[in-house]
N, C-alpha and C positions, 0 to 999 in steps of 0.2 A: 543477410538480414531478411526476415519475413516481410511480407507486404503489409501496408497499413490496413486496418479494418475497413471492409467495404460496406457493411450494413449501416443503414442510417436509422438511428433511434430518434424519432421525431419528438419524443417526450423529453429529450435532453436539450433540445433547442432553447437557448435563452436561460437555461438553468445555471445556478452558481455552484461550482465545484471547488472544494478546498483539498489540497494534497500536500502531505508532509513528505520531505525528502524528494522533491520533484525535479531536482537539477540534473540528475543523471540516472543511468540504469533503468530499472523498472519504473521509477518515478517519472523520468522524462518521457517514457513511452506512454504513461498514463496522461501526462499533460498534453502530449500531442494528440492522443486519441480523443480526449474530451473536447479539446479545442476544435478538432476536426468535425465534431458533432454540432458545432455552433454554440457550445456552452461557454459561459464566462468562467475562466479558470484562474484561481489564485493558488500559489504554492510557496512553501518555505523550504529553505535549504541553507547550509553553511558555506557552500561553494558559490560565491557571488559571480565569479567569472563564467563558470559553466551555465549558471542560471540565467544570467543576462544574455548570454549567447543564444540560449534556447528561446527566450522572449523575442529576440531579434529575428531568429529563424522563423518563428510562427507569426510575425506581424503580417497583416494587420489584425489578426485574431485577438480577441480580448483576453490577454494572458498577463497576469501581474505576479511579480516576484517580490517576496519580503525576506530579507536575510534574518535567519532565526536559528538558534541552537535549540532543538526540541527538548533538551534537558532543562532548559529554563522555562518552567511552566508558566510563570507570570508573563514573560514575553510572548510565549505561544498563545496564551489566551487573549493577550492584548492585540496581537495581530489578527486573530479571528474576529474580535470585536470591531477592529478597524475595517476589515474586509466587509463585514455585514453592514457597517455604517456607510461606507463609500461605494460599495458595489451592489449588494443585495443580500438578503438572508441566505445562508448556505443550505442548498438542497441535498448535496452529496458530499459527505466527508470521507476521505480516504486516508486512513492512518497507515502510511507506507514506510516512513523512515525507519531504518534499522542498520545494524552493523554486525556482520557474521564473522568477525575475526576469530581465528583459532586460538585456543588456550588450553594448556595442560592443567589437569586437576591439581597436581602437586604445586603448581606455581600460582594458583588462584589466591587472591587476597580479598578481604571484605570490601575494599575500595573498588577493586576491579569488578567484583560481583555487583555492587550497587550501581556502578556506572553502566554495566551491561543491561541491567533491568531498566534503568532510566532511558537508555537509547532504544531498547527493543520492546518495551511494554508500557511504562508509566504514562507516556504521552498519549497513548490510545485512550486512556481513561479520562484525562483532563481535557483533551480536545473534544471528546464526546460531551463532557460536562459543559463546555463552552457553547457548542452548537445546539444543545438540547432545548433551551428556552424558545428559540425562534421556531424550531421544528415542532415543538408541542403546540405553539400558538397556531400554526398552519395545519396541524394534524397530519403531517407527512414528512418524510425524509428517509434517506438511505445512508447508513454508516457501513463502511467496508474496512475491516481490519486485515492487514496483510500478515498471514501466518507463514509456515514453512513445513515441508514434509520432513525436515531434519529431525524433528522430535518424534514423528511417527516411525522413522527408521532407526531411531536411537543412535544417531551419528556420534562417534567419539570425538574428543578434542574440542568441544564447543559447548560444555555443559551449561554455561551461563546463557548462551544464546538459545539452546534447545529448551531450557526451562522457561524462558520468557515466551517463546513461540508456543509451547504447550499451554501456557497460562492464557494465551489469547483465545484458545478454544473455549475454555471455561468462561472467560470474560464475555465473549461473544454470545454464548448461550444465556448467561445471566442477564446481560443488558437487553437481549431480544425479548426475554420474558418480562423484564421490568418496565420497558418503555414501549412495548408493542401496543399497549392500550392507547397510546397517543398517536398511533399510525406510523411510528418510526420503525424501520426495519434495520436489523443489524446482522451482518453476515461476515464470515471469514473467507478470504480468498487465499488459497494455499498453493504457492508455486512449488514446482519441482526443481530440477536442475536447469536453471535458466542461464543461457550464455549472455554475459554482459561484458563490457570493456573491463570492469574491475576484476571480474573473475578471471578473464584471460590474462590480465596483467599480473595477478598475484599467484594463481595456482592451477589454472586450467591448462593442463598439458594435453598433447595429442592422445596419450595413453588414457588419461582420465575421461576425455571426450569419448573415446571408444568404449570405455567401461560403462558409461551412461547409456550409450546406444545399445550395448549388449543387454543391459538390464531392463530397458524400457520395452513396453509392448509395441509402441509406435517408433519406427526407426528413423526419426529425424530429431535434430537438436532444437530444443525449445528456445525461443527468443523472448525478449521483454514484451514484444507486441502480442504474443500469445496470452500473456497475463492481462494486458490491457483489454483484449477482446472480452474476457470474462467480466472485467470491471465495468465495461460499458453496459453489459446486460444487467448486472447487479445494481447499477446506478439508475437504470431506466425503469419506466413503468411496466415493462415486459416481465419484470421479476417481482411484481407486486405481491405475489403469494409466497415469497421466499424470505424466511428469517430464521436466525439461530442456527445456520448451517455452515459446514465447511464445503467450499467449492474448490476441488483439487484440480490443478492444471499441471500434470506431471508426466503426460504421455505414457501413463501406466507404470511408472517407476515403483510405486508402492505396492504393486501386485507381487513383487518379489519379497 
């Protein structure tokens, strides 16, 4: 595993950060990173056991977990409202939750397609809708949408996922233009081949690991912490001039 971020972003101290899918993988790295900056962190996930263990690990940091399936938009928006009532208005929204299951085009059904879009795209829109009123009132805020280089590389076997992640690029640019007048920034953070426990459990073989290293310009495997480092920058005041952009963390994989 890579080391935890060492840079201290003073503008994140005491800020309220909301993260979807924060119980494991990249999401858990995001929770750890922002908690380490002294931010108040609230996150949602469907894995209660892993999420509660993460909260316990980070105690006494101010980290709160709410069990929520992000496909349930009514519940998601209710949790966001609860966080803003009980904690503080949300300063940084990170739309991270997603699922990159593989699926063959021939086996795709309308139900599977709709579920894929709900998990990987729809909640970005409605979480943003929920935090926008308080951000507009304060004239500031940072929204970070998690993309993927899979659509940039045209990866086969996951057309529902890559379509959703490509749409996040357009969503980010449109929202940045629409709500920038209120001082709210919207960016897309685009990870490359990130090594996580889930990836290693399901399909990350030694051969695939080597293939990524061969194709990357930088010859080390990326970890979830590498994504978190960029998220800290985008959430902080140091990125005050950045909006509507894709920030790619892929060790140069898309150069090929």
